[in-house]
A tleap script that builds the chain and sets N, CA, C and O, in Angstrom:
source leaprc.protein.ff14SB
mol = sequence {
  NMET THR ALA LEU GLN LEU ALA ARG MET SER
  LYS THR GLN LYS LEU GLN ALA MET GLU ALA
  LEU TRP SER ASP LEU SER GLY ASP ALA ASP
  ALA PHE GLU SER PRO ALA TRP HIE ALA LYS
  ALA LEU ALA GLU ALA GLU GLY GLN TYR LYS
  ALA GLY LYS ALA HIE PHE VAL ASP LEU ALA
  THR ALA LYS LYS GLN LEU ALA LYS ARG ARG
  CLYS
}
set mol.1.N position { 35.784 92.197 68.586 }
set mol.1.CA position { 36.303 93.201 67.681 }
set mol.1.C position { 37.527 93.842 68.334 }
set mol.1.O position { 37.502 94.186 69.516 }
set mol.2.N position { 38.558 93.993 67.581 }
set mol.2.CA position { 39.776 94.580 68.119 }
set mol.2.C position { 39.920 96.013 67.634 }
set mol.2.O position { 39.225 96.444 66.714 }
set mol.3.N position { 40.824 96.736 68.257 }
set mol.3.CA position { 41.084 98.118 67.846 }
set mol.3.C position { 41.542 98.153 66.395 }
set mol.3.O position { 41.222 99.094 65.669 }
set mol.4.N position { 42.268 97.164 65.976 }
set mol.4.CA position { 42.735 97.109 64.597 }
set mol.4.C position { 41.551 97.023 63.647 }
set mol.4.O position { 41.540 97.701 62.620 }
set mol.5.N position { 40.561 96.207 63.966 }
set mol.5.CA position { 39.375 96.109 63.119 }
set mol.5.C position { 38.615 97.432 63.105 }
set mol.5.O position { 38.111 97.840 62.058 }
set mol.6.N position { 38.528 98.099 64.237 }
set mol.6.CA position { 37.851 99.385 64.296 }
set mol.6.C position { 38.549 100.405 63.415 }
set mol.6.O position { 37.891 101.216 62.764 }
set mol.7.N position { 39.855 100.375 63.389 }
set mol.7.CA position { 40.610 101.319 62.582 }
set mol.7.C position { 40.330 101.136 61.093 }
set mol.7.O position { 40.474 102.081 60.317 }
set mol.8.N position { 39.943 99.964 60.699 }
set mol.8.CA position { 39.662 99.680 59.286 }
set mol.8.C position { 38.224 100.018 58.893 }
set mol.8.O position { 37.896 100.057 57.706 }
set mol.9.N position { 37.368 100.261 59.882 }
set mol.9.CA position { 35.962 100.519 59.597 }
set mol.9.C position { 35.750 101.969 59.176 }
set mol.9.O position { 36.440 102.874 59.646 }
set mol.10.N position { 34.781 102.172 58.282 }
set mol.10.CA position { 34.406 103.535 57.909 }
set mol.10.C position { 33.577 104.132 59.037 }
set mol.10.O position { 33.122 103.416 59.929 }
set mol.11.N position { 33.383 105.439 58.992 }
set mol.11.CA position { 32.557 106.078 60.015 }
set mol.11.C position { 31.140 105.530 59.971 }
set mol.11.O position { 30.513 105.335 61.012 }
set mol.12.N position { 30.641 105.284 58.784 }
set mol.12.CA position { 29.290 104.715 58.641 }
set mol.12.C position { 29.219 103.351 59.306 }
set mol.12.O position { 28.262 103.059 60.024 }
set mol.13.N position { 30.213 102.522 59.077 }
set mol.13.CA position { 30.239 101.195 59.686 }
set mol.13.C position { 30.325 101.286 61.205 }
set mol.13.O position { 29.686 100.511 61.917 }
set mol.14.N position { 31.111 102.229 61.695 }
set mol.14.CA position { 31.230 102.408 63.144 }
set mol.14.C position { 29.906 102.848 63.745 }
set mol.14.O position { 29.506 102.350 64.797 }
set mol.15.N position { 29.222 103.778 63.086 }
set mol.15.CA position { 27.921 104.227 63.581 }
set mol.15.C position { 26.897 103.096 63.552 }
set mol.15.O position { 26.083 102.975 64.467 }
set mol.16.N position { 26.931 102.278 62.520 }
set mol.16.CA position { 26.029 101.136 62.441 }
set mol.16.C position { 26.313 100.151 63.571 }
set mol.16.O position { 25.388 99.582 64.151 }
set mol.17.N position { 27.581 99.954 63.879 }
set mol.17.CA position { 27.949 99.061 64.980 }
set mol.17.C position { 27.475 99.631 66.314 }
set mol.17.O position { 26.983 98.892 67.167 }
set mol.18.N position { 27.623 100.950 66.496 }
set mol.18.CA position { 27.165 101.591 67.727 }
set mol.18.C position { 25.649 101.451 67.870 }
set mol.18.O position { 25.146 101.166 68.957 }
set mol.19.N position { 24.927 101.653 66.769 }
set mol.19.CA position { 23.474 101.524 66.805 }
set mol.19.C position { 23.057 100.099 67.162 }
set mol.19.O position { 22.108 99.898 67.920 }
set mol.20.N position { 23.768 99.113 66.617 }
set mol.20.CA position { 23.461 97.721 66.919 }
set mol.20.C position { 23.727 97.416 68.394 }
set mol.20.O position { 22.940 96.725 69.041 }
set mol.21.N position { 24.841 97.935 68.923 }
set mol.21.CA position { 25.155 97.738 70.344 }
set mol.21.C position { 24.107 98.404 71.229 }
set mol.21.O position { 23.638 97.804 72.196 }
set mol.22.N position { 23.736 99.649 70.901 }
set mol.22.CA position { 22.749 100.370 71.698 }
set mol.22.C position { 21.406 99.652 71.670 }
set mol.22.O position { 20.740 99.532 72.698 }
set mol.23.N position { 21.012 99.179 70.504 }
set mol.23.CA position { 19.748 98.465 70.379 }
set mol.23.C position { 19.756 97.218 71.256 }
set mol.23.O position { 18.770 96.921 71.929 }
set mol.24.N position { 20.858 96.498 71.247 }
set mol.24.CA position { 20.972 95.290 72.047 }
set mol.24.C position { 20.953 95.602 73.541 }
set mol.24.O position { 20.258 94.936 74.309 }
set mol.25.N position { 21.719 96.617 73.950 }
set mol.25.CA position { 21.787 96.970 75.368 }
set mol.25.C position { 20.481 97.572 75.879 }
set mol.25.O position { 20.042 97.250 76.983 }
set mol.26.N position { 19.863 98.437 75.089 }
set mol.26.CA position { 18.646 99.109 75.551 }
set mol.26.C position { 17.440 98.182 75.572 }
set mol.26.O position { 16.442 98.485 76.226 }
set mol.27.N position { 17.516 97.075 74.879 }
set mol.27.CA position { 16.420 96.112 74.910 }
set mol.27.C position { 16.269 95.463 76.265 }
set mol.27.O position { 15.214 94.906 76.573 }
set mol.28.N position { 17.304 95.524 77.080 }
set mol.28.CA position { 17.298 94.909 78.405 }
set mol.28.C position { 17.596 95.976 79.457 }
set mol.28.O position { 18.320 95.727 80.420 }
set mol.29.N position { 17.030 97.164 79.262 }
set mol.29.CA position { 17.330 98.304 80.132 }
set mol.29.C position { 16.978 98.049 81.594 }
set mol.29.O position { 17.635 98.589 82.484 }
set mol.30.N position { 15.967 97.246 81.855 }
set mol.30.CA position { 15.569 96.978 83.237 }
set mol.30.C position { 16.614 96.176 84.002 }
set mol.30.O position { 16.587 96.133 85.232 }
set mol.31.N position { 17.530 95.546 83.287 }
set mol.31.CA position { 18.569 94.754 83.934 }
set mol.31.C position { 19.694 95.637 84.483 }
set mol.31.O position { 20.531 95.170 85.256 }
set mol.32.N position { 19.714 96.913 84.084 }
set mol.32.CA position { 20.759 97.823 84.520 }
set mol.32.C position { 20.214 98.781 85.566 }
set mol.32.O position { 19.092 99.273 85.452 }
set mol.33.N position { 21.006 99.032 86.565 }
set mol.33.CA position { 20.621 99.974 87.606 }
set mol.33.C position { 21.530 101.185 87.530 }
set mol.33.O position { 22.751 101.054 87.450 }
set mol.34.N position { 20.926 102.365 87.556 }
set mol.34.CA position { 21.727 103.585 87.522 }
set mol.34.C position { 22.582 103.669 88.779 }
set mol.34.O position { 22.148 103.261 89.856 }
set mol.35.N position { 23.801 104.199 88.643 }
set mol.35.CA position { 24.660 104.344 89.824 }
set mol.35.C position { 24.106 105.417 90.763 }
set mol.35.O position { 23.367 106.304 90.335 }
set mol.36.N position { 24.461 105.330 92.022 }
set mol.36.CA position { 23.956 106.249 93.043 }
set mol.36.C position { 24.295 107.700 92.712 }
set mol.36.O position { 23.491 108.593 92.979 }
set mol.37.N position { 25.459 107.948 92.141 }
set mol.37.CA position { 25.862 109.320 91.830 }
set mol.37.C position { 24.916 109.955 90.824 }
set mol.37.O position { 24.749 111.175 90.814 }
set mol.38.N position { 24.292 109.138 89.974 }
set mol.38.CA position { 23.403 109.686 88.957 }
set mol.38.C position { 22.161 110.308 89.591 }
set mol.38.O position { 21.743 111.395 89.194 }
set mol.39.N position { 21.580 109.640 90.556 }
set mol.39.CA position { 20.408 110.181 91.256 }
set mol.39.C position { 20.781 111.484 91.963 }
set mol.39.O position { 20.003 112.439 91.972 }
set mol.40.N position { 21.966 111.516 92.550 }
set mol.40.CA position { 22.422 112.719 93.242 }
set mol.40.C position { 22.597 113.873 92.243 }
set mol.40.O position { 22.188 115.002 92.517 }
set mol.41.N position { 23.200 113.586 91.097 }
set mol.41.CA position { 23.419 114.615 90.081 }
set mol.41.C position { 22.088 115.150 89.557 }
set mol.41.O position { 21.947 116.353 89.339 }
set mol.42.N position { 21.125 114.274 89.355 }
set mol.42.CA position { 19.804 114.707 88.887 }
set mol.42.C position { 19.113 115.577 89.934 }
set mol.42.O position { 18.492 116.585 89.597 }
set mol.43.N position { 19.220 115.189 91.190 }
set mol.43.CA position { 18.603 115.972 92.264 }
set mol.43.C position { 19.243 117.357 92.365 }
set mol.43.O position { 18.551 118.353 92.578 }
set mol.44.N position { 20.560 117.415 92.213 }
set mol.44.CA position { 21.251 118.712 92.250 }
set mol.44.C position { 20.819 119.597 91.079 }
set mol.44.O position { 20.589 120.794 91.251 }
set mol.45.N position { 20.711 119.007 89.900 }
set mol.45.CA position { 20.286 119.771 88.727 }
set mol.45.C position { 18.856 120.271 88.895 }
set mol.45.O position { 18.546 121.407 88.534 }
set mol.46.N position { 18.001 119.441 89.434 }
set mol.46.CA position { 16.615 119.849 89.673 }
set mol.46.C position { 16.562 121.000 90.686 }
set mol.46.O position { 15.796 121.950 90.521 }
set mol.47.N position { 17.377 120.902 91.721 }
set mol.47.CA position { 17.432 121.963 92.731 }
set mol.47.C position { 17.881 123.281 92.125 }
set mol.47.O position { 17.323 124.333 92.436 }
set mol.48.N position { 18.884 123.229 91.266 }
set mol.48.CA position { 19.354 124.442 90.603 }
set mol.48.C position { 18.283 125.021 89.690 }
set mol.48.O position { 18.112 126.238 89.616 }
set mol.49.N position { 17.568 124.154 89.000 }
set mol.49.CA position { 16.494 124.603 88.112 }
set mol.49.C position { 15.392 125.299 88.906 }
set mol.49.O position { 14.939 126.383 88.540 }
set mol.50.N position { 14.966 124.659 90.000 }
set mol.50.CA position { 13.899 125.224 90.822 }
set mol.50.C position { 14.321 126.539 91.480 }
set mol.50.O position { 13.483 127.403 91.735 }
set mol.51.N position { 15.613 126.689 91.752 }
set mol.51.CA position { 16.122 127.917 92.375 }
set mol.51.C position { 16.404 129.002 91.343 }
set mol.51.O position { 16.820 130.104 91.699 }
set mol.52.N position { 16.180 128.699 90.069 }
set mol.52.CA position { 16.432 129.666 89.012 }
set mol.52.C position { 17.897 129.870 88.707 }
set mol.52.O position { 18.275 130.871 88.098 }
set mol.53.N position { 18.732 128.925 89.127 }
set mol.53.CA position { 20.174 129.051 88.919 }
set mol.53.C position { 20.687 128.232 87.734 }
set mol.53.O position { 21.864 128.313 87.383 }
set mol.54.N position { 19.810 127.452 87.126 }
set mol.54.CA position { 20.232 126.616 86.002 }
set mol.54.C position { 20.361 127.479 84.755 }
set mol.54.O position { 19.563 128.387 84.525 }
set mol.55.N position { 21.364 127.184 83.966 }
set mol.55.CA position { 21.613 127.921 82.732 }
set mol.55.C position { 21.540 126.929 81.575 }
set mol.55.O position { 22.299 125.960 81.537 }
set mol.56.N position { 20.648 127.162 80.651 }
set mol.56.CA position { 20.474 126.262 79.519 }
set mol.56.C position { 20.995 126.899 78.249 }
set mol.56.O position { 20.871 128.107 78.048 }
set mol.57.N position { 21.576 126.078 77.397 }
set mol.57.CA position { 22.038 126.528 76.091 }
set mol.57.C position { 21.550 125.534 75.042 }
set mol.57.O position { 21.251 124.382 75.357 }
set mol.58.N position { 21.472 125.991 73.791 }
set mol.58.CA position { 21.063 125.084 72.724 }
set mol.58.C position { 22.212 124.129 72.402 }
set mol.58.O position { 23.348 124.336 72.829 }
set mol.59.N position { 21.900 123.092 71.649 }
set mol.59.CA position { 22.880 122.043 71.374 }
set mol.59.C position { 24.105 122.582 70.639 }
set mol.59.O position { 25.230 122.194 70.953 }
set mol.60.N position { 23.905 123.460 69.678 }
set mol.60.CA position { 25.041 124.003 68.919 }
set mol.60.C position { 26.001 124.755 69.843 }
set mol.60.O position { 27.219 124.624 69.720 }
set mol.61.N position { 25.450 125.535 70.761 }
set mol.61.CA position { 26.283 126.279 71.714 }
set mol.61.C position { 27.006 125.318 72.653 }
set mol.61.O position { 28.189 125.498 72.944 }
set mol.62.N position { 26.303 124.310 73.118 }
set mol.62.CA position { 26.918 123.320 74.011 }
set mol.62.C position { 28.086 122.624 73.326 }
set mol.62.O position { 29.131 122.412 73.941 }
set mol.63.N position { 27.914 122.268 72.060 }
set mol.63.CA position { 28.994 121.610 71.322 }
set mol.63.C position { 30.215 122.516 71.209 }
set mol.63.O position { 31.349 122.062 71.364 }
set mol.64.N position { 29.979 123.803 70.936 }
set mol.64.CA position { 31.083 124.753 70.835 }
set mol.64.C position { 31.812 124.885 72.168 }
set mol.64.O position { 33.041 124.919 72.208 }
set mol.65.N position { 31.052 124.957 73.255 }
set mol.65.CA position { 31.656 125.094 74.589 }
set mol.65.C position { 32.473 123.859 74.931 }
set mol.65.O position { 33.572 123.974 75.474 }
set mol.66.N position { 31.953 122.685 74.621 }
set mol.66.CA position { 32.687 121.450 74.906 }
set mol.66.C position { 33.939 121.336 74.054 }
set mol.66.O position { 34.969 120.855 74.526 }
set mol.67.N position { 33.861 121.772 72.805 }
set mol.67.CA position { 35.040 121.737 71.922 }
set mol.67.C position { 36.139 122.637 72.473 }
set mol.67.O position { 37.315 122.278 72.410 }
set mol.68.N position { 35.778 123.803 73.014 }
set mol.68.CA position { 36.772 124.701 73.597 }
set mol.68.C position { 37.453 124.076 74.808 }
set mol.68.O position { 38.647 124.280 75.026 }
set mol.69.N position { 36.696 123.313 75.599 }
set mol.69.CA position { 37.261 122.664 76.800 }
set mol.69.C position { 38.299 121.618 76.434 }
set mol.69.O position { 39.232 121.381 77.202 }
set mol.70.N position { 38.152 120.984 75.272 }
set mol.70.CA position { 39.072 119.925 74.867 }
set mol.70.C position { 40.430 120.471 74.467 }
set mol.70.O position { 41.415 119.733 74.452 }
set mol.71.N position { 40.494 121.742 74.146 }
set mol.71.CA position { 41.759 122.336 73.662 }
set mol.71.C position { 42.717 122.614 74.764 }
set mol.71.O position { 43.817 123.110 74.517 }
savepdb mol mol.pdb
quit
C-alpha cells in the first residue's frame, strides 16, 4: 500500500486496515520481544507509583494535555 492509496481511503477504511494489521501482528505476539527501555520505563513508573509520586488523569484530560503539547 502506498501513501497515495492511503490518501484515497476513508477514515473507516483506514481504521479497518489498522484493525486488520493489529489482528495479524498480535496473533504472533510471542515472536516479538519488548525493547530494554520498555522494562526500564515500567520499573520507573512503578517506583513513582509506590512512592506516591505518580499523577493519574482520566483519558479525556490526557487527550487535552497531549493536544496542547502538539501546538
